[in-house]
MARPA-534991 format. One record per residue: residue number from 1; residue in one letter; x, y, z of N, C-alpha, C in turn. Coordinates in steps of 0.05 Angstrom, whole numbers, plus 5000, padded with zeros to 4 digits. Atoms other than C-alpha are relative to their C-alpha. Layout:
BEGIN
BAMAR   nr  rest  neast  nnorth   nup  caeast  canorth  caup  ceast  cnorth   cup
BAMAR  NUM     a      X       Y     Z       X        Y     Z      X       Y     Z
...
***
This chain:
BEGIN
BAMAR   nr  rest  neast  nnorth   nup  caeast  canorth  caup  ceast  cnorth   cup
BAMAR    1     m   5005    5029  4998    5107     5309  4587   4977    4991  5019
BAMAR    2     k   5019    5007  4978    5067     5311  4650   4969    5003  4988
BAMAR    3     a   5025    4993  5012    5009     5344  4611   4990    4977  4981
BAMAR    4     l   5007    5020  5018    5013     5290  4558   4988    4973  5014
BAMAR    5     k   5008    5022  4985    5007     5237  4609   4975    4997  5013
BAMAR    6     k   5025    4993  4988    4948     5266  4645   4980    4997  4977
BAMAR    7     f   5020    4998  5023    4914     5275  4574   4994    4968  4990
BAMAR    8     f   5002    5026  5011    4928     5201  4555   4982    4984  5025
BAMAR    9     v   5016    5017  4978    4900     5176  4626   4970    5011  4996
BAMAR   10     l   5032    4993  5001    4835     5219  4617   4986    4991  4975
BAMAR   11     l   5009    5015  5023    4829     5189  4546   4992    4974  5003
BAMAR   12     v   5002    5030  4992    4834     5120  4568   4975    4997  5018
BAMAR   13     s   5023    4999  4981    4783     5136  4624   4976    5004  4986
BAMAR   14     a   5022    4991  5016    4737     5167  4575   4991    4974  4981
BAMAR   15     i   5005    5024  5019    4741     5106  4526   4985    4977  5019
BAMAR   16     l   5006    5021  4985    4733     5057  4583   4968    5010  5010
BAMAR   17     s   5028    4992  4990    4666     5096  4611   4983    4999  4977
BAMAR   18     l   5018    5005  5023    4638     5100  4542   4993    4971  4995
BAMAR   19     g   5004    5029  5003    4647     5022  4535   4983    4991  5016
BAMAR   20     v   5017    5011  4978    4615     5010  4600   4971    5011  4995
BAMAR   21     c   5027    4989  5005    4556     5058  4585   4984    4985  4973
BAMAR   22     l   5011    5013  5023    4546     5026  4514   4991    4969  5007
BAMAR   23     f   5006    5027  4992    4549     4957  4544   4971    4996  5017
BAMAR   24     g   5023    5000  4983    4496     4974  4595   4975    5006  4981
BAMAR   25     a   5024    4993  5019    4451     5003  4540   4993    4979  4980
BAMAR   26     c   5007    5024  5015    4456     4942  4500   4984    4979  5015
BAMAR   27     n   5013    5020  4984    4429     4901  4558   4973    5013  5014
BAMAR   28     a   5025    4989  4990    4376     4951  4579   4975    4989  4989
BAMAR   29     g   5026    5013  5011    4305     4924  4574   5000    4971  5001
BAMAR   30     g   4997    5031  4999    4327     4849  4580   4989    4986  4978
BAMAR   31     g   5008    5018  5022    4310     4822  4512   4975    5012  4983
BAMAR   32     s   5022    4997  5021    4242     4822  4476   4989    5031  5004
BAMAR   33     s   5010    4976  4996    4220     4891  4505   5013    5021  4984
BAMAR   34     s   4983    4983  5012    4277     4924  4471   4993    5002  4968
BAMAR   35     i   5007    5001  5030    4248     4912  4399   4980    5024  4993
BAMAR   36     d   5022    4979  5009    4217     4973  4366   4982    4989  4982
BAMAR   37     d   5020    5015  5018    4153     4944  4338   4982    5021  4989
BAMAR   38     s   5019    4982  5012    4125     5011  4310   4998    4994  4969
BAMAR   39     d   5000    5008  5026    4137     4984  4240   5003    4972  4989
BAMAR   40     k   5001    5032  5003    4130     4910  4246   4983    4984  5015
BAMAR   41     y   5010    5018  4982    4097     4855  4273   5016    4979  5014
BAMAR   42     v   4981    5019  4982    4132     4817  4331   4977    4980  5013
BAMAR   43     i   5019    5024  4989    4096     4751  4350   5018    4982  5018
BAMAR   44     y   4990    5019  4983    4115     4710  4410   4982    4978  5005
BAMAR   45     v   5018    5023  4991    4092     4640  4422   5010    4991  5025
BAMAR   46     m   4993    5007  4973    4095     4623  4496   4988    4977  5014
BAMAR   47     k   5011    5025  4986    4087     4560  4539   5013    5006  5028
BAMAR   48     d   4991    4995  4976    4091     4567  4614   5018    5020  5004
BAMAR   49     g   4981    4976  4991    4125     4634  4614   5024    5001  4983
BAMAR   50     e   4976    5003  5013    4176     4611  4564   4993    5002  4970
BAMAR   51     g   5002    5002  5029    4187     4623  4488   5001    4969  4991
BAMAR   52     v   4998    5028  5012    4179     4559  4444   5007    5005  4976
BAMAR   53     e   4987    4997  5027    4223     4551  4386   4990    4981  4982
BAMAR   54     g   5008    5019  5025    4206     4520  4319   4970    4997  4993
BAMAR   55     v   5032    5003  5006    4130     4536  4318   4995    5015  4977
BAMAR   56     g   5004    4984  5024    4109     4558  4249   4976    5020  5006
BAMAR   57     v   5015    4976  4998    4073     4626  4249   4996    5012  4973
BAMAR   58     s   5008    4988  5025    4035     4654  4191   4989    5026  5004
BAMAR   59     l   5011    4976  4998    4015     4728  4186   4982    4999  4975
BAMAR   60     c   5018    5000  5027    3953     4727  4136   4989    5025  4995
BAMAR   61     l   5015    4977  5009    3931     4787  4100   4977    4994  4980
BAMAR   62     a   5018    5010  5021    3893     4769  4034   5005    4971  4999
BAMAR   63     t   4996    5028  5004    3925     4701  4034   5020    4992  5028
BAMAR   64     c   4981    5009  4979    3966     4659  4085   5027    4987  4990
BAMAR   65     p   4974    5014  5012    4041     4649  4067   5007    4977  5018
BAMAR   66     l   4989    5021  4984    4080     4590  4089   5009    5010  5025
BAMAR   67     p   4993    4990  4971    4095     4593  4162   5029    5003  5002
BAMAR   68     t   4971    4995  4992    4161     4622  4190   5004    4991  5030
BAMAR   69     d   4993    5010  4974    4189     4588  4251   5008    5017  5022
BAMAR   70     t   4991    4982  4979    4198     4622  4315   5027    4992  5007
BAMAR   71     d   4970    5005  4990    4270     4630  4346   5001    4988  5025
BAMAR   72     e   4996    5010  4972    4300     4608  4409   4985    5013  5020
BAMAR   73     n   5016    4984  4984    4261     4664  4443   4968    4993  4995
BAMAR   74     g   5029    5004  5005    4194     4639  4415   4988    5024  4982
BAMAR   75     r   5004    4974  5014    4195     4702  4368   5002    4993  4971
BAMAR   76     v   5000    4997  5030    4179     4712  4297   4996    5032  4995
BAMAR   77     i   5004    4967  5007    4186     4785  4264   4992    4998  4971
BAMAR   78     f   5008    4994  5027    4147     4804  4203   5005    5030  4996
BAMAR   79     e   4990    4969  5005    4178     4870  4174   4978    5014  4985
BAMAR   80     g   5021    4979  5012    4128     4925  4153   5005    5003  4974
BAMAR   81     t   4994    4996  5028    4165     4932  4089   4986    4978  4981
BAMAR   82     d   5014    5019  5014    4137     4864  4071   4974    4992  5005
BAMAR   83     y   5030    5005  4991    4073     4865  4110   4990    5031  5008
BAMAR   84     p   5007    4977  4992    4038     4931  4106   4977    4997  5024
BAMAR   85     i   5022    4998  4982    3985     4953  4160   4974    4994  4988
BAMAR   86     a   5024    5010  5013    3922     4918  4142   4987    4983  5021
BAMAR   87     n   5012    5020  4985    3869     4874  4173   5012    4973  4997
BAMAR   88     y   4984    5027  5004    3905     4806  4186   4989    4985  5022
BAMAR   89     h   5004    5023  4976    3901     4743  4228   5025    4985  4997
BAMAR   90     i   4977    5016  4996    3957     4702  4256   4991    4972  5004
BAMAR   91     t   5007    5028  4999    3954     4626  4248   5026    4989  5010
BAMAR   92     i   4976    5010  4988    4000     4579  4286   4994    4972  4985
BAMAR   93     s   5000    5028  5013    4018     4511  4251   4995    4983  5025
BAMAR   94     q   5006    5015  4978    3986     4460  4295   5020    4976  5004
BAMAR   95     r   4980    5019  4998    4040     4407  4277   5027    5004  5018
BAMAR   96     d   4978    4991  4985    4088     4447  4314   4997    5005  5030
BAMAR   97     i   5006    4996  4970    4056     4455  4382   5008    4976  5012
BAMAR   98     p   4986    5023  4986    4089     4414  4437   4975    4982  5012
BAMAR   99     v   5020    5021  4990    4048     4350  4460   4986    5012  5024
BAMAR  100     g   5015    4990  4976    4000     4365  4512   4992    5028  5003
BAMAR  101     y   5006    4971  5001    3988     4437  4492   4983    5005  4976
BAMAR  102     k   5018    4990  5021    3939     4474  4450   5002    5031  4996
BAMAR  103     v   5001    4974  5003    3931     4544  4421   4974    5010  5017
BAMAR  104     e   5020    4991  4983    3888     4584  4470   4975    5010  4981
BAMAR  105     e   5021    4996  5021    3847     4614  4410   5006    4992  4977
BAMAR  106     e   4995    5012  5025    3836     4592  4343   5012    5017  4979
BAMAR  107     k   4987    4979  5019    3851     4658  4306   5004    5022  5013
BAMAR  108     y   4996    4974  4989    3885     4721  4329   4997    5021  4978
BAMAR  109     t   5004    4984  5021    3865     4780  4292   5010    5031  5010
BAMAR  110     g   4991    4974  4992    3890     4855  4289   4997    5020  4976
BAMAR  111     t   4999    4980  5023    3897     4919  4249   5024    5018  4997
BAMAR  112     s   4978    4986  5000    3960     4948  4267   5030    4987  5009
BAMAR  113     y   4975    5014  4991    4035     4936  4279   5001    4999  5029
BAMAR  114     g   4996    5005  4967    4057     4914  4350   5013    4975  5005
BAMAR  115     t   4994    5027  4986    4076     4858  4394   4975    4986  5008
BAMAR  116     f   5024    5019  4995    4030     4801  4403   5014    4972  5013
BAMAR  117     t   4996    5024  4987    4034     4741  4449   4984    4979  5000
BAMAR  118     i   5016    5022  4999    4004     4675  4436   5009    4980  5019
BAMAR  119     e   4994    5019  4978    4000     4631  4498   4990    4971  4990
BAMAR  120     l   5008    5029  4999    3998     4556  4492   4992    4992  5026
BAMAR  121     v   5011    5006  4977    3954     4526  4543   5002    4966  5002
BAMAR  122     a   5001    5030  4998    3955     4454  4572   4973    4989  4993
BAMAR  123     e   5027    5014  5007    3900     4407  4544   4989    4990  5023
***
């Protein structure tokens, strides 16, 4: 009976330790940096160091599709399965930019997957 009790205590301890380790791993990296961008385009639209929600972003290859809105972190992800590696440019919907701000550059271009940040600057 004593051996069974020790086994049970060790089992519960192991489960709790595993849970704590997994919880810590889930929070490691603190958000955006934990996204694997090796097979996708991850685009952030930032203003004063904060993500801007609801900005329309298009990833243009041969044509420019309708914009996809940024999430609450100012992020939009274009999966590589839908967007192969190619020469591309990123456009921002001007109607979605907060009043008093503008896009720093007119057009952002690239040739590979990765994470890109578009900074909105005060006018």
